[in-house]
C-alpha positions in Angstrom: -0.3 0.3 -0.1 1.5 3.7 -0.9 0.5 5.9 1.6 1.7 9.6 1.3 0.4 13.1 3.7 2.0 16.4 3.5 1.5 19.0 5.9 1.3 23.0 4.5 1.5 24.5 7.7 2.2 27.8 5.1 -1.8 27.5 4.4 -2.9 25.4 7.2 -4.0 22.6 4.7 -3.3 19.0 4.7 -3.3 17.0 1.9 -3.0 13.2 1.3 -3.4 10.9 -1.2 -3.5 7.1 -1.1 -4.1 3.7 -2.9 -5.4 0.8 -1.4 -4.6 -2.6 -2.2 -7.6 -4.9 -3.8 -8.3 -6.9 -0.5 -8.7 -4.4 1.5 -11.3 -2.3 -0.5 -14.9 -1.9 0.8 -14.0 -2.9 4.2 -14.1 0.9 5.4 -10.1 1.7 5.8 -10.7 4.7 3.4 -13.6 5.9 5.7 -11.3 5.3 8.6 -8.1 6.7 7.6 -9.7 9.9 6.0 -11.9 10.4 9.7 -8.7 9.7 11.2 -6.5 12.6 9.2 -9.6 14.9 9.9 -9.4 14.3 13.3 -5.3 15.3 13.3 -6.9 18.0 10.8 -9.0 19.7 13.5 -6.6 18.9 16.4 -4.4 20.8 14.4 -6.8 23.7 14.1 -6.4 23.7 9.9 -9.0 25.3 8.0 -9.1 23.6 5.1 -8.3 20.2 4.5 -8.2 18.9 0.5 -7.5 15.8 -1.6 -7.0 14.8 -5.0 -8.9 11.8 -6.1 -8.9 9.9 -9.5 -12.2 10.8 -11.3 -12.7 6.9 -12.1 -12.7 6.3 -7.8 -15.7 7.2 -7.3 -16.3 5.0 -4.1 -13.6 7.1 -2.4 -15.7 10.6 -3.7 -18.5 9.5 -1.8 -16.8 8.7 1.3 -15.4 12.1 0.8 -19.2 13.8 0.5 -20.5 11.4 3.4 -17.9 13.0 5.3 -18.3 16.6 4.4 -16.4 17.4 1.7 -17.3 19.3 -1.3 -16.3 17.8 -4.8 -14.9 19.9 -7.8 -13.4 19.6 -11.3 -9.8 20.1 -11.6 -7.9 21.6 -14.8 -7.2 17.8 -15.3 -10.2 15.6 -16.5 -8.7 12.8 -14.5 -9.0 14.2 -11.4 -11.4 16.2 -8.7 -10.8 18.1 -5.7 -12.0 17.0 -2.9 -12.5 20.0 0.0 -13.4 20.4 3.4 -13.2 24.2 5.5 -13.1 23.4 8.8 
């Protein structure tokens, strides 16, 4: 599993990108990871949390929306941006 987290203090945002192995799909791992990242962001008093998600990854987009993110298109058609203002 690849996992990358980058904290940008200058604009108080957290960016993350995650790719899950197929055997962990549909078990709530993405939801739990995102919930924990959101809690860390809140604990750190971040004002913006966002993620770049492949357009084809509709399941992760739904998870993000369920947790309060808004989904926006990007200049790159294969990627959407999920954004939450905390």
